[in-house]
C-alpha positions as CSV (number, residue, x, y, z in Angstrom):
1,M,5.3,7.9,26.5
2,L,4.5,7.9,22.8
3,D,8.1,6.8,22.0
4,L,7.8,3.9,24.5
5,L,4.5,2.8,23.0
6,N,5.9,3.0,19.4
7,D,8.9,1.0,20.4
8,L,6.8,-1.6,22.1
9,L,4.4,-1.9,19.1
10,W,6.7,-1.6,16.2
11,G,9.9,-2.8,17.7
12,K,8.6,-5.9,19.4
13,V,4.9,-6.9,19.3
14,L,4.1,-6.2,15.6
15,I,7.3,-7.7,14.2
16,V,6.6,-11.0,16.0
17,V,2.9,-11.0,15.1
18,L,3.2,-9.9,11.5
19,I,6.1,-12.3,10.7
20,G,4.4,-15.2,12.6
21,L,1.1,-14.8,10.9
22,G,2.7,-14.2,7.5
23,L,4.6,-17.5,7.8
24,W,1.4,-19.2,8.9
25,F,-0.6,-17.8,5.9
26,T,2.3,-18.7,3.6
27,V,2.6,-22.3,4.7
28,G,-1.2,-22.8,5.2
29,S,-1.9,-21.6,1.7
30,R,0.8,-23.7,0.2
31,F,2.8,-20.6,-0.8
32,V,0.0,-18.9,-2.7
33,Q,2.1,-15.9,-3.5
34,F,4.5,-18.0,-5.4
35,R,2.0,-20.5,-6.9
36,Y,0.1,-17.7,-8.6
37,F,2.8,-15.2,-9.2
38,G,2.7,-15.7,-13.0
39,R,-1.1,-15.5,-13.0
40,M,-1.0,-12.0,-11.5
41,F,-0.2,-10.5,-14.9
42,R,-2.9,-12.6,-16.6
43,I,-5.5,-11.6,-14.1
44,L,-4.8,-7.9,-14.6
45,G,-5.4,-8.2,-18.3
46,A,-8.5,-10.4,-17.9
47,N,-10.1,-8.3,-15.2
48,Q,-9.3,-5.0,-17.0
49,A,-11.3,-6.3,-20.0
50,F,-14.0,-7.6,-17.6
51,A,-14.8,-4.3,-16.1
52,K,-13.5,-1.3,-17.9
53,D,-15.8,0.8,-20.1
54,R,-18.6,-1.6,-19.9
55,Y,-20.6,-0.8,-16.8
56,G,-18.6,2.0,-15.2
57,H,-17.3,-0.2,-12.4
58,L,-13.7,0.2,-11.2
59,S,-11.3,-2.3,-12.7
60,S,-8.8,-4.6,-10.9
61,F,-6.0,-2.5,-12.4
62,Q,-7.4,0.7,-11.0
63,A,-7.7,-0.9,-7.5
64,L,-4.1,-2.1,-7.8
65,M,-2.9,1.4,-8.7
66,L,-4.9,2.8,-5.7
67,S,-3.2,0.4,-3.3
68,V,0.3,1.1,-4.9
69,A,-0.4,4.8,-4.5
70,G,-0.8,4.2,-0.7
71,R,2.0,1.7,-0.3
72,V,4.6,3.8,-2.2
73,G,5.6,6.9,-0.3
74,G,8.4,8.6,1.4
75,G,9.4,5.3,3.1
76,N,10.6,4.0,-0.3
77,I,13.0,6.9,-0.7
78,A,13.9,8.1,2.8
79,G,13.1,5.0,4.9
80,V,15.2,2.6,2.9
81,A,18.2,5.0,3.2
82,V,17.7,5.1,7.0
83,A,17.5,1.3,7.2
84,I,20.9,1.1,5.4
85,T,22.7,3.7,7.5
86,L,21.4,2.2,10.8
87,G,21.3,-1.5,10.0
88,G,23.8,-1.9,7.2
89,P,23.3,-3.2,3.6
90,G,22.0,-6.5,5.1
91,A,18.8,-4.7,6.1
92,I,17.8,-4.9,2.4
93,F,17.9,-8.7,2.4
94,W,15.6,-8.9,5.4
95,M,13.3,-6.3,3.8
96,W,13.0,-8.6,0.8
97,V,12.2,-11.6,3.0
98,V,9.5,-9.6,4.8
99,G,8.1,-8.4,1.4
100,L,7.8,-12.0,0.2
101,I,6.1,-13.1,3.4
102,G,3.8,-10.1,3.4
103,M,2.5,-11.0,0.0
104,A,0.6,-13.9,1.5
105,T,-0.9,-11.7,4.3
106,S,-2.0,-9.2,1.6
107,Y,-3.5,-11.9,-0.4
108,F,-5.8,-13.1,2.4
109,E,-6.8,-9.6,3.7
110,C,-7.7,-8.4,0.2
111,T,-9.5,-11.6,-0.7
112,L,-11.6,-11.3,2.4
113,A,-12.3,-7.6,1.6
114,Q,-13.6,-8.6,-1.8
115,A,-15.7,-11.4,-0.5
116,Y,-17.4,-9.2,2.1
117,K,-17.7,-6.0,0.0
118,Q,-21.0,-4.0,-0.1
119,A,-22.6,-2.7,-3.3
120,E,-23.4,1.1,-3.4
121,P,-26.3,2.7,-5.4
122,D,-23.8,4.5,-7.7
123,G,-22.4,1.2,-9.0
124,T,-19.2,1.3,-6.8
125,Y,-18.3,-0.9,-3.8
126,R,-17.1,-0.4,-0.3
127,G,-15.3,-2.9,1.9
128,G,-12.4,-3.6,4.1
129,P,-11.6,-4.9,7.5
130,A,-14.6,-3.2,9.2
131,Y,-16.8,-5.1,6.8
132,Y,-15.2,-8.5,7.1
133,I,-15.1,-8.1,10.9
134,S,-18.8,-7.2,11.2
135,R,-20.0,-9.8,8.7
136,G,-17.5,-12.5,8.7
137,M,-16.9,-12.7,12.5
138,G,-20.6,-12.0,13.3
139,P,-22.7,-9.2,14.8
140,Q,-21.2,-9.7,18.2
141,W,-17.9,-8.3,16.9
142,K,-19.4,-5.1,15.4
143,W,-17.9,-3.1,18.2
144,L,-14.4,-4.2,17.0
145,A,-15.3,-3.1,13.5
146,G,-16.3,0.3,14.9
147,I,-12.9,0.6,16.8
148,Y,-11.1,-0.3,13.6
149,S,-13.0,2.4,11.6
150,V,-12.2,5.1,14.2
151,L,-8.5,4.2,14.2
152,L,-8.5,4.2,10.4
153,L,-10.1,7.6,10.2
154,A,-7.7,9.1,12.9
155,T,-4.6,7.6,11.4
156,F,-4.9,7.9,7.7
157,G,-7.8,10.3,7.1
158,F,-6.4,13.0,9.4
159,G,-2.9,12.2,10.9
160,F,-1.0,10.9,7.9
161,N,-2.6,13.3,5.5
162,A,-1.1,16.2,7.4
163,L,2.3,14.4,7.4
164,Q,2.3,13.9,3.7
165,S,1.3,17.5,3.1
166,Y,4.2,18.6,5.2
167,S,6.6,16.2,3.4
168,V,5.5,17.3,-0.1
169,A,5.7,21.0,0.7
170,T,9.1,20.8,2.3
171,S,10.4,18.7,-0.6
172,V,9.2,21.3,-3.2
173,N,10.8,24.0,-1.0
174,D,14.1,22.2,-0.9
175,A,14.1,21.5,-4.7
176,F,12.7,24.7,-6.1
177,G,12.6,27.3,-3.3
178,V,8.7,27.5,-3.3
179,P,7.4,28.7,0.0
180,V,5.6,25.9,2.0
181,F,2.6,28.2,2.4
182,A,2.2,28.5,-1.4
183,S,2.6,24.7,-1.8
184,G,0.0,24.1,0.9
185,I,-2.6,26.3,-1.0
186,V,-1.9,24.5,-4.3
187,L,-2.1,21.1,-2.6
188,A,-5.4,21.9,-1.0
189,L,-6.9,23.1,-4.4
190,V,-5.7,20.0,-6.3
191,V,-6.8,17.6,-3.6
192,A,-10.2,19.3,-3.6
193,G,-10.6,18.8,-7.3
194,I,-9.9,15.1,-6.9
195,V,-11.7,14.1,-3.8
196,F,-15.0,15.9,-4.7
197,G,-15.1,13.7,-7.8
198,G,-15.5,10.6,-5.7
199,V,-13.7,7.2,-5.8
200,R,-13.9,7.0,-9.6
201,R,-11.9,10.2,-10.1
202,I,-9.5,9.1,-7.4
203,A,-9.0,5.9,-9.3
204,Q,-8.5,7.7,-12.6
205,V,-5.8,9.9,-11.1
206,A,-4.0,6.9,-9.6
207,E,-4.4,4.9,-12.8
208,F,-2.5,7.6,-14.7
209,L,0.0,9.0,-12.1
210,V,1.1,5.9,-10.3
211,P,2.5,4.0,-13.3
212,V,4.2,7.2,-14.5
213,M,6.0,7.8,-11.2
214,A,6.8,4.1,-10.6
215,V,8.2,3.5,-14.1
216,G,10.1,6.8,-13.9
217,Y,11.7,5.8,-10.6
218,L,12.5,2.3,-11.9
219,A,14.0,3.8,-15.0
220,I,16.5,6.0,-13.2
221,A,17.5,3.1,-11.0
222,L,18.1,1.0,-14.1
223,I,20.2,3.8,-15.5
224,V,22.2,3.8,-12.3
225,I,22.7,0.1,-12.5
226,A,23.7,0.2,-16.2
227,M,26.3,2.9,-15.4
228,N,27.7,0.7,-12.6
229,I,27.0,-2.8,-14.0
230,D,30.5,-4.1,-13.0
231,A,29.8,-3.3,-9.4
232,V,26.3,-4.9,-9.2
233,P,27.6,-8.5,-8.3
234,G,29.6,-6.9,-5.4
235,V,26.5,-5.1,-4.1
236,F,24.5,-8.3,-4.0
237,A,27.4,-10.0,-2.2
238,L,27.6,-7.1,0.3
239,I,23.8,-7.3,1.0
240,F,23.9,-11.1,1.6
241,K,27.1,-11.0,3.7
242,S,25.9,-8.1,5.8
243,A,22.5,-9.8,6.3
244,F,24.3,-12.6,8.2
245,G,26.8,-10.5,10.1
246,L,29.7,-11.2,7.7
247,E,30.4,-7.5,7.0
248,P,31.0,-4.6,9.4
249,A,28.0,-2.5,10.0
250,I,26.8,0.4,12.1
251,G,23.9,-0.3,14.5
252,G,24.4,-3.8,15.9
253,G,25.6,-6.1,13.1
254,I,23.2,-8.9,12.2
255,G,20.7,-7.9,14.9
256,G,20.5,-4.3,13.5
257,A,20.2,-5.6,10.0
258,I,17.3,-7.9,10.8
259,L,15.5,-5.3,13.0
260,L,15.8,-2.4,10.5
261,G,15.1,-4.6,7.5
262,V,12.0,-6.1,9.0
263,K,10.6,-2.8,10.3
264,R,11.2,-1.1,6.9
265,G,9.6,-3.9,5.0
266,L,6.5,-4.0,7.3
267,F,6.1,-0.2,7.4
268,S,6.5,0.3,3.7
269,N,4.4,-2.5,2.2
270,E,1.5,-2.2,4.8
271,A,0.7,-5.9,4.5
272,G,-1.4,-6.8,7.5
273,L,-2.3,-3.2,8.5
274,G,-5.7,-3.5,6.8
275,S,-5.3,-0.3,4.8
276,A,-5.0,-1.8,1.3
277,P,-8.1,-4.0,1.6
278,N,-10.2,-0.8,1.7
279,V,-9.3,-0.1,-1.9
280,A,-9.0,-3.7,-2.9
281,A,-12.7,-4.1,-2.3
282,V,-13.7,-1.4,-4.9
283,A,-12.8,-3.6,-7.9
284,Y,-15.3,-5.3,-10.1
285,V,-13.9,-8.8,-10.4
286,P,-15.3,-12.3,-11.1
287,H,-13.7,-13.9,-7.9
288,P,-12.4,-12.5,-4.6
289,A,-9.2,-14.5,-4.9
290,S,-8.3,-12.9,-8.2
291,Q,-8.1,-9.5,-6.5
292,G,-6.2,-11.1,-3.6
293,I,-3.6,-12.3,-6.1
294,V,-3.3,-8.9,-7.8
295,Q,-2.9,-7.1,-4.4
296,A,-0.2,-9.5,-3.4
297,F,1.6,-8.2,-6.5
298,S,1.4,-4.6,-5.1
299,V,3.5,-5.7,-2.2
300,F,6.0,-7.0,-4.6
301,I,6.0,-3.7,-6.5
302,D,6.5,-1.7,-3.4
303,T,9.2,-3.7,-1.5
304,L,11.0,-5.9,-4.1
305,I,11.1,-3.3,-6.8
306,L,10.8,0.3,-5.7
307,C,12.5,-0.1,-2.3
308,S,15.3,-2.0,-4.1
309,C,15.7,0.9,-6.5
310,T,16.6,3.2,-3.6
311,A,18.9,0.6,-2.1
312,F,20.9,0.2,-5.3
313,M,21.1,4.0,-5.8
314,V,22.7,4.3,-2.3
315,L,24.9,1.2,-2.5
316,L,26.3,1.8,-6.0
317,S,27.4,5.3,-5.1
318,N,30.6,6.4,-3.2
319,V,28.6,8.5,-0.7
320,Y,27.7,5.6,1.6
321,Q,30.6,3.4,2.9
322,P,29.7,0.2,4.7
323,G,30.8,0.1,8.4
324,M,31.4,3.8,8.5
325,A,29.2,6.4,10.1
326,T,27.7,9.1,7.9
327,E,26.2,12.4,8.7
328,L,23.7,12.0,5.8
329,G,20.5,10.1,6.4
330,G,17.1,9.6,4.9
331,V,16.2,11.5,1.8
332,A,19.5,13.5,1.9
333,L,21.5,10.3,1.5
334,T,19.4,9.2,-1.4
335,Q,19.8,12.6,-3.0
336,A,23.5,12.8,-2.5
337,S,23.9,9.2,-3.8
338,L,22.0,9.8,-7.0
339,A,23.7,13.1,-7.6
340,G,27.1,11.5,-7.2
341,I,26.3,9.1,-10.0
342,V,24.3,11.1,-12.5
343,G,25.0,14.7,-11.6
344,E,23.3,17.4,-9.6
345,W,20.0,17.0,-11.4
346,G,19.7,13.8,-9.4
347,R,18.8,15.8,-6.3
348,V,16.0,17.5,-8.0
349,F,14.7,14.1,-9.4
350,V,14.6,12.6,-5.9
351,S,12.7,15.7,-4.6
352,V,10.2,15.5,-7.5
353,A,9.7,11.7,-6.9
354,L,9.2,12.3,-3.2
355,M,6.6,15.0,-4.0
356,L,4.7,12.7,-6.4
357,F,4.8,9.7,-4.0
358,G,3.6,11.9,-1.2
359,F,0.8,13.4,-3.2
360,T,-0.7,10.1,-4.4
361,T,-0.5,8.8,-0.8
362,M,-2.5,11.8,0.3
363,V,-5.3,11.0,-2.1
364,Y,-5.2,7.3,-0.9
365,N,-5.3,8.4,2.7
366,Y,-8.3,10.5,2.1
367,Y,-10.2,7.6,0.6
368,L,-9.4,5.4,3.6
369,G,-10.9,8.0,5.9
370,E,-14.0,8.3,3.7
371,N,-14.4,4.5,3.7
372,S,-14.2,4.4,7.5
373,L,-16.7,7.2,7.8
374,S,-19.2,5.5,5.5
375,F,-19.2,2.4,7.8
376,F,-20.9,4.6,10.4
377,T,-22.9,7.0,8.3
378,G,-23.5,5.2,5.0
379,E,-23.6,7.5,2.0
380,N,-24.6,10.6,4.1
381,R,-23.7,13.5,1.8
382,S,-23.6,16.1,4.5
383,V,-21.1,14.2,6.6
384,L,-19.0,13.4,3.6
385,V,-18.8,17.0,2.5
386,V,-17.8,18.1,6.0
387,Y,-15.0,15.4,6.0
388,R,-13.8,16.5,2.6
389,V,-13.6,20.2,3.7
390,M,-11.7,19.1,6.8
391,V,-9.1,17.1,4.8
392,I,-8.6,19.9,2.3
393,A,-8.1,22.4,5.1
394,L,-5.7,20.0,6.8
395,C,-3.7,19.6,3.6
396,G,-3.2,23.4,3.5
397,W,-2.4,23.8,7.2
398,G,-0.3,20.7,7.5
399,A,2.1,21.9,4.8
400,T,3.2,24.8,7.1
401,T,3.4,22.9,10.4
402,D,5.7,20.2,11.7
403,L,3.3,18.1,13.8
404,G,5.9,15.7,15.3
405,T,3.9,14.7,18.4
406,A,0.7,14.3,16.4
407,F,2.5,12.0,13.9
408,A,4.0,9.9,16.8
409,F,0.4,9.5,18.1
410,A,-0.7,8.4,14.6
411,D,2.1,5.8,14.6
412,V,0.6,4.4,17.8
413,T,-2.9,4.3,16.4
414,M,-1.6,2.6,13.2
415,G,0.0,-0.1,15.4
416,L,-3.3,-0.7,17.2
417,L,-5.0,-0.7,13.8
418,A,-2.7,-3.5,12.6
419,L,-3.3,-5.6,15.8
420,V,-7.1,-5.4,15.3
421,N,-6.8,-6.4,11.6
422,L,-4.4,-9.2,12.3
423,F,-6.7,-10.6,15.0
424,A,-9.5,-10.6,12.5
425,L,-7.4,-12.3,9.8
426,A,-6.4,-15.1,12.3
427,M,-10.1,-15.6,13.1
428,L,-11.1,-15.6,9.4
429,F,-8.2,-17.7,8.1
430,K,-10.4,-20.8,7.6
431,T,-12.8,-18.7,5.5
432,G,-9.9,-17.3,3.5
433,L,-8.7,-20.8,2.8
434,R,-12.2,-21.8,1.7
435,L,-12.3,-19.0,-0.8
436,M,-8.8,-19.9,-2.0
437,K,-9.7,-23.6,-2.4
438,D,-12.8,-22.6,-4.4
439,Y,-10.5,-20.7,-6.8
440,D,-7.9,-23.5,-6.9
441,Q,-10.6,-26.1,-7.8
442,Q,-11.9,-24.0,-10.7
443,V,-8.4,-23.4,-12.0
444,A,-7.6,-27.2,-11.7
445,A,-10.8,-27.9,-13.6
446,G,-9.6,-25.8,-16.5
447,A,-11.5,-22.6,-15.9
448,D,-9.8,-19.7,-17.7
449,E,-11.3,-17.1,-15.3
450,P,-12.9,-18.6,-12.1
451,R,-16.3,-17.2,-11.1
452,F,-17.5,-16.7,-7.6
453,D,-20.9,-18.2,-6.6
454,A,-21.7,-16.1,-3.4
455,R,-24.8,-18.3,-2.7
456,R,-22.4,-21.1,-1.6
457,F,-20.9,-18.8,1.1
458,T,-23.9,-17.2,2.8
459,D,-23.2,-19.4,5.8
460,V,-20.1,-17.3,6.5
461,G,-21.9,-13.9,6.0
462,V,-21.2,-13.2,2.3
463,D,-23.9,-11.0,0.7
464,P,-24.9,-12.5,-2.7
465,A,-26.4,-9.1,-3.7
466,A,-22.9,-7.6,-3.9
467,W,-21.9,-10.5,-6.2
468,T,-24.6,-10.2,-8.8
469,L,-22.3,-9.8,-11.8
470,E,-23.5,-7.9,-14.8
471,P,-24.6,-10.1,-17.8
472,E,-22.3,-10.4,-20.8
473,L,-23.3,-8.1,-23.6
474,P,-22.6,-8.2,-27.3
475,Q,-19.8,-5.9,-28.3
476,S,-22.1,-3.4,-30.1
477,A,-24.3,-3.1,-27.0
478,S,-21.5,-2.9,-24.5
479,S,-19.8,-0.1,-26.4
480,A,-23.0,2.0,-26.2
481,L,-23.6,1.4,-22.5
482,T,-22.7,4.2,-20.1
483,P,-22.5,4.2,-16.3
484,E,-25.6,6.5,-16.2
485,R,-27.6,3.9,-18.2
486,T,-26.5,0.9,-16.2
């Protein structure tokens, strides 16, 4: 039954809905993900200076690293290899297409999350689909926000945290022979030290670890490309030919390439699932659209860069042969491919990368669960402590247990989560366009960094109290100000 539901949701319904809405958002916004692509880098620098070390708020860059921590996971290593073996090299082309379309979806969901965020007493923010559903769509839809929060807690807070723990522990066991029980204990202790520090410590860990692992993985891919530079044009030709059924492939030719590429792109970058908006809302930024633009870039990092790294490792090796069946699949294919190019240490590198990707995803998953819980309980410390203890215990136990059925159930709840969020995005698309136009007009008028006047959006449920930006301070005063004195 779970397999049938997963096939219905991920193989049919969500592909149509996600692609359809992504195209609608792309055309309706006049291709916002391309219009402001160059501005993404400028916004990161401006917003970093705007928030960091002045009032203790989380910066736009920290929120970006949090979302990348969640988007980047085992799917970037194992999932891409599966897509190639089942759908052929052409699956990579369709993965790229889905990533570019998903950037527009991510822009709107993260812009709305910023607009409808809620300020907390400690100087941080909370937000996400539950908040823009209950405030943007009106009180009569609060029941839907509640359903979304329950699904988010069950899927990410519990289900996928156990999955990631199991993946990390087995990866360490394969690479170094460490017993999964020992890995589980270490994981539980490390996760405890992070999550009990709150969202600021989570952001600090992501801010340090995510760039290191992403740049490291990109670096090894560039080394592979440099070692096989003469074969790169042929790989691009193979990808494009296979995408349109001009090369032999296992798994149904062009149909298999499209299906596997679309599914891998959607599952990897999470655009439209509503998960990333929960962390996009925590940033202290001058305008909601600026964070939407930055978060669209996180989809680009995940799908167009890191997934492509795995694809080129596989396609530039002699391990995978297009049109021929192979016994290797998933992470084993990626390991064998890299080892065939750089030597046996490539297997260890892939295992370490999988471990780091999985670990950062665990921390991200924890925060999503915390955010969904706070929607019901506010900042109730007792409930929060109980949740943290449960997640820590789950990390230790999950490392030793293969919960296949439970994970299949989590896939179903994630599909339902996406449908709820996509319905809300369709309902709030006009509000998203209004926020975008406000930003566009300020840019057209020459504003270096557009500012958001929340008082002009109270008619759609935006809370001006969450948008009372801190006053500018002289350099001497701002350098002496600490979060505790804010």
